[in-house]
py3Dmol code that shows the C-alpha trace and the ligand (Angstrom):
import py3Dmol

protein = """\
ATOM      1  CA  UNK A   1      -8.222 -23.230  42.194  1.00  0.00           C
ATOM      2  CA  UNK A   2      -4.868 -21.454  42.821  1.00  0.00           C
ATOM      3  CA  UNK A   3      -3.693 -19.495  39.792  1.00  0.00           C
ATOM      4  CA  UNK A   4      -0.644 -17.241  39.320  1.00  0.00           C
ATOM      5  CA  UNK A   5      -1.059 -14.860  36.422  1.00  0.00           C
ATOM      6  CA  UNK A   6       2.200 -13.945  34.654  1.00  0.00           C
ATOM      7  CA  UNK A   7       2.938 -11.401  31.831  1.00  0.00           C
ATOM      8  CA  UNK A   8       4.309  -8.195  30.954  1.00  0.00           C
ATOM      9  CA  UNK A   9       2.877  -5.083  32.513  1.00  0.00           C
ATOM     10  CA  UNK A  10      -0.233  -4.052  30.319  1.00  0.00           C
ATOM     11  CA  UNK A  11      -0.867  -7.462  28.995  1.00  0.00           C
ATOM     12  CA  UNK A  12      -4.228  -7.747  30.403  1.00  0.00           C
ATOM     13  CA  UNK A  13      -3.643  -9.713  33.675  1.00  0.00           C
ATOM     14  CA  UNK A  14      -5.830  -7.470  35.785  1.00  0.00           C
ATOM     15  CA  UNK A  15      -8.651  -7.718  33.467  1.00  0.00           C
ATOM     16  CA  UNK A  16      -8.374 -11.544  33.114  1.00  0.00           C
ATOM     17  CA  UNK A  17      -7.890 -11.934  36.848  1.00  0.00           C
ATOM     18  CA  UNK A  18     -11.170 -10.034  37.570  1.00  0.00           C
ATOM     19  CA  UNK A  19     -13.105 -12.343  35.192  1.00  0.00           C
ATOM     20  CA  UNK A  20     -11.390 -15.453  36.509  1.00  0.00           C
ATOM     21  CA  UNK A  21     -12.009 -14.319  40.109  1.00  0.00           C
ATOM     22  CA  UNK A  22     -15.683 -14.057  39.423  1.00  0.00           C
ATOM     23  CA  UNK A  23     -16.092 -17.135  37.462  1.00  0.00           C
ATOM     24  CA  UNK A  24     -14.400 -19.410  40.013  1.00  0.00           C
ATOM     25  CA  UNK A  25     -15.414 -17.317  43.059  1.00  0.00           C
ATOM     26  CA  UNK A  26     -11.862 -16.925  44.327  1.00  0.00           C
ATOM     27  CA  UNK A  27     -10.240 -13.644  45.476  1.00  0.00           C
ATOM     28  CA  UNK A  28      -8.172 -11.562  42.985  1.00  0.00           C
ATOM     29  CA  UNK A  29      -4.856 -10.605  44.757  1.00  0.00           C
ATOM     30  CA  UNK A  30      -3.064  -7.855  42.857  1.00  0.00           C
ATOM     31  CA  UNK A  31       0.112  -6.739  44.628  1.00  0.00           C
ATOM     32  CA  UNK A  32       0.036  -3.713  42.483  1.00  0.00           C
ATOM     33  CA  UNK A  33      -3.475  -2.637  43.806  1.00  0.00           C
ATOM     34  CA  UNK A  34      -2.415  -3.534  47.422  1.00  0.00           C
ATOM     35  CA  UNK A  35       0.667  -1.262  47.151  1.00  0.00           C
ATOM     36  CA  UNK A  36      -1.165   1.590  45.378  1.00  0.00           C
ATOM     37  CA  UNK A  37      -3.869   1.523  48.228  1.00  0.00           C
ATOM     38  CA  UNK A  38      -0.956   1.512  50.825  1.00  0.00           C
ATOM     39  CA  UNK A  39       0.582   4.582  49.040  1.00  0.00           C
ATOM     40  CA  UNK A  40      -2.650   6.279  48.975  1.00  0.00           C
ATOM     41  CA  UNK A  41      -3.266   5.829  52.767  1.00  0.00           C
ATOM     42  CA  UNK A  42       0.592   6.476  53.340  1.00  0.00           C
ATOM     43  CA  UNK A  43       1.069   3.330  55.535  1.00  0.00           C
ATOM     44  CA  UNK A  44       4.542   2.287  56.329  1.00  0.00           C
ATOM     45  CA  UNK A  45       4.747   0.142  53.342  1.00  0.00           C
ATOM     46  CA  UNK A  46       3.164   2.869  51.343  1.00  0.00           C
ATOM     47  CA  UNK A  47       5.847   5.306  52.265  1.00  0.00           C
ATOM     48  CA  UNK A  48       8.609   2.871  51.276  1.00  0.00           C
ATOM     49  CA  UNK A  49       7.007   1.767  48.030  1.00  0.00           C
ATOM     50  CA  UNK A  50       5.638   5.091  46.416  1.00  0.00           C
ATOM     51  CA  UNK A  51       8.766   6.358  44.933  1.00  0.00           C
ATOM     52  CA  UNK A  52      10.018   3.049  43.744  1.00  0.00           C
ATOM     53  CA  UNK A  53       6.721   2.386  41.971  1.00  0.00           C
ATOM     54  CA  UNK A  54       6.767   5.891  40.366  1.00  0.00           C
ATOM     55  CA  UNK A  55      10.155   5.115  38.814  1.00  0.00           C
ATOM     56  CA  UNK A  56       8.859   1.683  37.421  1.00  0.00           C
ATOM     57  CA  UNK A  57      11.164  -0.315  39.526  1.00  0.00           C
ATOM     58  CA  UNK A  58      10.422  -3.221  41.890  1.00  0.00           C
ATOM     59  CA  UNK A  59       9.625  -2.846  45.517  1.00  0.00           C
ATOM     60  CA  UNK A  60      12.179  -4.965  47.529  1.00  0.00           C
ATOM     61  CA  UNK A  61      11.649  -8.795  47.850  1.00  0.00           C
ATOM     62  CA  UNK A  62      11.585  -8.893  51.690  1.00  0.00           C
ATOM     63  CA  UNK A  63       8.607  -6.300  51.829  1.00  0.00           C
ATOM     64  CA  UNK A  64       6.673  -8.180  49.020  1.00  0.00           C
ATOM     65  CA  UNK A  65       7.376 -11.684  50.485  1.00  0.00           C
ATOM     66  CA  UNK A  66       6.018 -10.569  53.897  1.00  0.00           C
ATOM     67  CA  UNK A  67       3.147  -8.977  52.282  1.00  0.00           C
ATOM     68  CA  UNK A  68       1.992 -12.015  50.220  1.00  0.00           C
ATOM     69  CA  UNK A  69       2.558 -14.381  53.160  1.00  0.00           C
ATOM     70  CA  UNK A  70       0.076 -12.273  55.220  1.00  0.00           C
ATOM     71  CA  UNK A  71      -2.381 -12.455  52.383  1.00  0.00           C
ATOM     72  CA  UNK A  72      -2.171 -15.867  51.302  1.00  0.00           C
ATOM     73  CA  UNK A  73      -2.497 -17.257  54.866  1.00  0.00           C
ATOM     74  CA  UNK A  74      -5.537 -15.187  55.619  1.00  0.00           C
ATOM     75  CA  UNK A  75      -8.955 -16.837  55.650  1.00  0.00           C
ATOM     76  CA  UNK A  76      -9.980 -15.084  52.411  1.00  0.00           C
ATOM     77  CA  UNK A  77      -7.563 -17.364  50.482  1.00  0.00           C
ATOM     78  CA  UNK A  78      -8.466 -20.697  52.106  1.00  0.00           C
ATOM     79  CA  UNK A  79     -10.160 -22.031  49.239  1.00  0.00           C
ATOM     80  CA  UNK A  80      -8.094 -20.445  46.392  1.00  0.00           C
ATOM     81  CA  UNK A  81      -6.852 -17.295  44.823  1.00  0.00           C
ATOM     82  CA  UNK A  82      -5.578 -15.626  41.671  1.00  0.00           C
ATOM     83  CA  UNK A  83      -2.324 -13.952  42.031  1.00  0.00           C
ATOM     84  CA  UNK A  84      -1.711 -10.987  39.830  1.00  0.00           C
ATOM     85  CA  UNK A  85       1.752  -9.200  39.895  1.00  0.00           C
ATOM     86  CA  UNK A  86       3.573 -11.851  42.147  1.00  0.00           C
ATOM     87  CA  UNK A  87       6.195 -13.377  41.924  1.00  0.00           C
ATOM     88  CA  UNK A  88       8.187 -10.833  39.926  1.00  0.00           C
ATOM     89  CA  UNK A  89      11.572 -12.219  40.801  1.00  0.00           C
ATOM     90  CA  UNK A  90      12.988 -15.748  41.119  1.00  0.00           C
ATOM     91  CA  UNK A  91      13.676 -14.882  44.881  1.00  0.00           C
ATOM     92  CA  UNK A  92       9.973 -14.135  45.315  1.00  0.00           C
ATOM     93  CA  UNK A  93       9.091 -17.388  43.224  1.00  0.00           C
ATOM     94  CA  UNK A  94      11.360 -19.447  45.700  1.00  0.00           C
ATOM     95  CA  UNK A  95       9.650 -17.943  48.626  1.00  0.00           C
ATOM     96  CA  UNK A  96       6.304 -18.552  47.220  1.00  0.00           C
ATOM     97  CA  UNK A  97       7.218 -22.199  46.742  1.00  0.00           C
ATOM     98  CA  UNK A  98       8.287 -22.559  50.366  1.00  0.00           C
ATOM     99  CA  UNK A  99       5.109 -20.900  51.494  1.00  0.00           C
ATOM    100  CA  UNK A 100       3.017 -23.379  49.482  1.00  0.00           C
ATOM    101  CA  UNK A 101       4.772 -26.294  50.750  1.00  0.00           C
ATOM    102  CA  UNK A 102       4.365 -24.868  54.444  1.00  0.00           C
ATOM    103  CA  UNK A 103       0.633 -24.475  53.860  1.00  0.00           C
ATOM    104  CA  UNK A 104       0.074 -27.576  51.859  1.00  0.00           C
ATOM    105  CA  UNK A 105      -0.659 -26.237  48.459  1.00  0.00           C
ATOM    106  CA  UNK A 106       0.627 -28.384  45.371  1.00  0.00           C
ATOM    107  CA  UNK A 107      -1.925 -27.485  42.769  1.00  0.00           C
ATOM    108  CA  UNK A 108      -0.991 -23.843  41.662  1.00  0.00           C
ATOM    109  CA  UNK A 109      -1.022 -23.260  37.877  1.00  0.00           C
ATOM    110  CA  UNK A 110       0.863 -20.494  36.133  1.00  0.00           C
ATOM    111  CA  UNK A 111      -0.865 -18.896  33.262  1.00  0.00           C
ATOM    112  CA  UNK A 112       1.397 -16.949  31.059  1.00  0.00           C
ATOM    113  CA  UNK A 113      -0.184 -14.278  28.964  1.00  0.00           C
ATOM    114  CA  UNK A 114       2.037 -13.308  25.977  1.00  0.00           C
ATOM    115  CA  UNK A 115       1.970 -10.058  23.907  1.00  0.00           C
ATOM    116  CA  UNK A 116       4.527  -7.995  21.844  1.00  0.00           C
ATOM    117  CA  UNK A 117       6.239  -4.951  23.151  1.00  0.00           C
ATOM    118  CA  UNK A 118       5.026  -2.249  20.706  1.00  0.00           C
ATOM    119  CA  UNK A 119       1.395  -3.300  21.401  1.00  0.00           C
ATOM    120  CA  UNK A 120       2.162  -3.121  25.255  1.00  0.00           C
ATOM    121  CA  UNK A 121       3.487   0.359  24.991  1.00  0.00           C
ATOM    122  CA  UNK A 122       0.529   1.397  22.997  1.00  0.00           C
ATOM    123  CA  UNK A 123      -1.964  -0.095  25.493  1.00  0.00           C
ATOM    124  CA  UNK A 124      -0.288   1.580  28.605  1.00  0.00           C
ATOM    125  CA  UNK A 125      -0.128   4.876  27.052  1.00  0.00           C
ATOM    126  CA  UNK A 126      -3.816   4.527  26.284  1.00  0.00           C
ATOM    127  CA  UNK A 127      -5.079   3.502  29.501  1.00  0.00           C
ATOM    128  CA  UNK A 128      -6.488   5.488  32.386  1.00  0.00           C
ATOM    129  CA  UNK A 129      -7.291   4.616  35.875  1.00  0.00           C
ATOM    130  CA  UNK A 130      -9.987   5.707  38.402  1.00  0.00           C
ATOM    131  CA  UNK A 131      -8.249   7.702  41.288  1.00  0.00           C
ATOM    132  CA  UNK A 132     -10.834   6.477  43.740  1.00  0.00           C
ATOM    133  CA  UNK A 133     -11.051   2.618  43.034  1.00  0.00           C
ATOM    134  CA  UNK A 134      -8.240   1.944  40.706  1.00  0.00           C
ATOM    135  CA  UNK A 135     -10.336   0.462  37.904  1.00  0.00           C
ATOM    136  CA  UNK A 136      -8.599   0.536  34.559  1.00  0.00           C
ATOM    137  CA  UNK A 137     -10.123   1.833  31.351  1.00  0.00           C
ATOM    138  CA  UNK A 138      -9.082   2.198  27.637  1.00  0.00           C
ATOM    139  CA  UNK A 139      -9.060   6.067  26.975  1.00  0.00           C
ATOM    140  CA  UNK A 140     -11.428   5.806  24.011  1.00  0.00           C
ATOM    141  CA  UNK A 141     -14.030   4.093  26.102  1.00  0.00           C
ATOM    142  CA  UNK A 142     -14.294   6.919  28.683  1.00  0.00           C
ATOM    143  CA  UNK A 143     -13.822   9.906  26.529  1.00  0.00           C
ATOM    144  CA  UNK A 144     -17.429  11.042  27.026  1.00  0.00           C
ATOM    145  CA  UNK A 145     -17.915   9.562  30.425  1.00  0.00           C
ATOM    146  CA  UNK A 146     -17.775  11.713  33.525  1.00  0.00           C
ATOM    147  CA  UNK A 147     -18.073   9.050  36.256  1.00  0.00           C
ATOM    148  CA  UNK A 148     -16.272   5.839  36.921  1.00  0.00           C
ATOM    149  CA  UNK A 149     -18.625   3.192  35.752  1.00  0.00           C
ATOM    150  CA  UNK A 150     -17.349   0.829  38.674  1.00  0.00           C
ATOM    151  CA  UNK A 151     -17.432   3.223  41.661  1.00  0.00           C
ATOM    152  CA  UNK A 152     -19.288   6.348  40.366  1.00  0.00           C
ATOM    153  CA  UNK A 153     -16.423   8.714  41.288  1.00  0.00           C
ATOM    154  CA  UNK A 154     -16.662  11.902  39.180  1.00  0.00           C
ATOM    155  CA  UNK A 155     -13.625  13.314  37.165  1.00  0.00           C
ATOM    156  CA  UNK A 156     -11.455  10.651  38.575  1.00  0.00           C
ATOM    157  CA  UNK A 157      -9.676   9.260  35.505  1.00  0.00           C
ATOM    158  CA  UNK A 158      -6.066   9.884  35.303  1.00  0.00           C
ATOM    159  CA  UNK A 159      -2.922   8.497  33.750  1.00  0.00           C
ATOM    160  CA  UNK A 160      -0.921   6.345  36.273  1.00  0.00           C
ATOM    161  CA  UNK A 161       2.504   7.668  36.803  1.00  0.00           C
ATOM    162  CA  UNK A 162       3.822   4.393  36.064  1.00  0.00           C
ATOM    163  CA  UNK A 163       1.929   4.443  32.716  1.00  0.00           C
ATOM    164  CA  UNK A 164       3.910   7.454  31.461  1.00  0.00           C
ATOM    165  CA  UNK A 165       6.103   6.622  28.523  1.00  0.00           C
ATOM    166  CA  UNK A 166       9.562   7.043  30.175  1.00  0.00           C
ATOM    167  CA  UNK A 167       8.377   4.907  33.147  1.00  0.00           C
ATOM    168  CA  UNK A 168       6.796   2.295  30.817  1.00  0.00           C
ATOM    169  CA  UNK A 169      10.249   1.846  29.092  1.00  0.00           C
ATOM    170  CA  UNK A 170      11.578   0.980  32.482  1.00  0.00           C
ATOM    171  CA  UNK A 171       8.871  -1.265  33.645  1.00  0.00           C
ATOM    172  CA  UNK A 172       9.350  -3.271  30.423  1.00  0.00           C
ATOM    173  CA  UNK A 173      13.123  -3.524  30.934  1.00  0.00           C
ATOM    174  CA  UNK A 174      12.698  -4.698  34.456  1.00  0.00           C
ATOM    175  CA  UNK A 175      10.137  -7.297  33.231  1.00  0.00           C
ATOM    176  CA  UNK A 176      12.662  -8.747  30.684  1.00  0.00           C
ATOM    177  CA  UNK A 177      15.734  -8.713  32.868  1.00  0.00           C
ATOM    178  CA  UNK A 178      14.248  -9.689  36.299  1.00  0.00           C
ATOM    179  CA  UNK A 179      10.647 -11.050  35.867  1.00  0.00           C
ATOM    180  CA  UNK A 180      11.032 -13.213  32.841  1.00  0.00           C
ATOM    181  CA  UNK A 181      13.412 -15.791  34.504  1.00  0.00           C
ATOM    182  CA  UNK A 182      10.516 -16.463  36.742  1.00  0.00           C
ATOM    183  CA  UNK A 183       8.841 -18.299  33.982  1.00  0.00           C
ATOM    184  CA  UNK A 184      11.771 -20.497  33.361  1.00  0.00           C
ATOM    185  CA  UNK A 185      11.532 -21.364  37.070  1.00  0.00           C
ATOM    186  CA  UNK A 186       7.967 -22.439  36.747  1.00  0.00           C
ATOM    187  CA  UNK A 187       8.486 -24.328  33.376  1.00  0.00           C
ATOM    188  CA  UNK A 188      10.978 -26.552  35.056  1.00  0.00           C
ATOM    189  CA  UNK A 189       8.096 -27.625  37.209  1.00  0.00           C
ATOM    190  CA  UNK A 190       5.322 -28.073  34.844  1.00  0.00           C
ATOM    191  CA  UNK A 191       1.845 -26.746  35.374  1.00  0.00           C
ATOM    192  CA  UNK A 192       2.360 -23.643  33.042  1.00  0.00           C
ATOM    193  CA  UNK A 193      -0.225 -22.681  30.333  1.00  0.00           C
ATOM    194  CA  UNK A 194       0.632 -20.014  27.759  1.00  0.00           C
ATOM    195  CA  UNK A 195      -2.194 -18.003  26.059  1.00  0.00           C
ATOM    196  CA  UNK A 196      -1.872 -15.138  23.385  1.00  0.00           C
ATOM    197  CA  UNK A 197      -2.872 -11.898  24.888  1.00  0.00           C
ATOM    198  CA  UNK A 198      -3.197 -10.102  21.602  1.00  0.00           C
ATOM    199  CA  UNK A 199      -6.847 -10.967  21.274  1.00  0.00           C
ATOM    200  CA  UNK A 200     -10.032  -9.776  22.512  1.00  0.00           C
ATOM    201  CA  UNK A 201     -10.720 -10.018  26.370  1.00  0.00           C
ATOM    202  CA  UNK A 202     -13.357 -12.700  25.671  1.00  0.00           C
ATOM    203  CA  UNK A 203     -11.100 -14.765  23.528  1.00  0.00           C
ATOM    204  CA  UNK A 204      -8.240 -14.592  25.911  1.00  0.00           C
ATOM    205  CA  UNK A 205     -10.450 -15.643  28.567  1.00  0.00           C
ATOM    206  CA  UNK A 206     -11.931 -18.502  26.516  1.00  0.00           C
ATOM    207  CA  UNK A 207      -8.455 -19.739  25.615  1.00  0.00           C
ATOM    208  CA  UNK A 208      -7.327 -19.722  29.343  1.00  0.00           C
ATOM    209  CA  UNK A 209     -10.295 -21.938  30.402  1.00  0.00           C
ATOM    210  CA  UNK A 210      -9.876 -24.284  27.384  1.00  0.00           C
ATOM    211  CA  UNK A 211      -6.222 -24.717  28.041  1.00  0.00           C
ATOM    212  CA  UNK A 212      -6.896 -25.457  31.782  1.00  0.00           C
ATOM    213  CA  UNK A 213      -9.422 -28.125  30.647  1.00  0.00           C
ATOM    214  CA  UNK A 214      -7.138 -29.504  28.131  1.00  0.00           C
ATOM    215  CA  UNK A 215      -4.298 -29.992  30.649  1.00  0.00           C
ATOM    216  CA  UNK A 216      -6.622 -31.279  33.083  1.00  0.00           C
ATOM    217  CA  UNK A 217      -5.776 -28.408  35.378  1.00  0.00           C
ATOM    218  CA  UNK A 218      -9.351 -27.199  35.696  1.00  0.00           C
ATOM    219  CA  UNK A 219     -10.732 -28.106  39.105  1.00  0.00           C
TER     220      UNK A 219
END
"""
ligand_1 = """\
23
AMP
P 1.311 -3.585 38.714
O 0.032 -2.924 38.798
O 1.191 -5.159 38.914
O 1.908 -3.389 37.323
O 2.272 -3.156 39.777
C 2.692 -1.711 39.919
C 3.963 -1.576 40.529
O 3.991 -2.121 41.770
C 5.216 -2.301 39.892
O 5.599 -1.461 38.757
C 6.180 -2.425 41.130
O 6.735 -1.204 41.355
C 5.291 -2.740 42.192
N 5.057 -4.198 42.405
C 3.840 -4.913 42.317
N 4.010 -6.229 42.495
C 5.410 -6.265 42.841
C 6.175 -7.400 43.160
N 5.627 -8.652 43.338
N 7.548 -7.173 43.413
C 7.995 -5.861 43.477
N 7.155 -4.882 43.202
C 5.979 -5.017 42.723
"""
view = py3Dmol.view(width=600, height=400)
view.addModel(protein, "pdb")
view.setStyle({"model": 0}, {"cartoon": {"style": "trace"}})
view.addModel(ligand_1, "xyz")
view.setStyle({"model": 1}, {"stick": {}})
view.zoomTo()
view.show()
């Protein structure tokens, strides 16, 4: 199973990707997580990406394409993967297509999770991340929690720089102007399913699985 999860920042791609990754036993490839790790470790890529990410802008295509080539051709992704956060531009989408044809992949499915903008701003403002492992939580669920339920790190919750209100606005603008055209690119090729993201985590997941089955894309 090869899946591309597509949708606005804050729509729940990361959450759904983790569930799908477990149920299909395929790796969850989040370019945002890879970049945040690189920034934390101050690698060459991290040094280049840090400030761009803090402004809510996109890391240049050439860096992202090189990164995704390395990951998708690794042994880990041999039997499938779920991509979360890539492609975000039509240039990235075309490069991904080229890579897929080079490595013989023709079964990728794009899942578009929809949501409305007001809800997205509310969600992003109300989410907190763990500094240690990057897990994302809803503020009200961790109000009286000291340690990260995923990795156990204490007092590690913080508001990501790019989840601050002024940066959120920029991320949403970038999504509309630069990332949305990626959807048309894929719609032209078929193999796209659309799921309403304004529902519970369980229902969104159920709808994804049902749509995959309905369209005979479940394999
Ligand atoms: P995310 O966690 O997916 O929202 O990504 C966080 C940030 O990482 C984005 O706002 C971008 O600055 C950067 N980023 C992640 N994926 C990409 C990509 N495919 N192309 C360019 N920048 C990206």
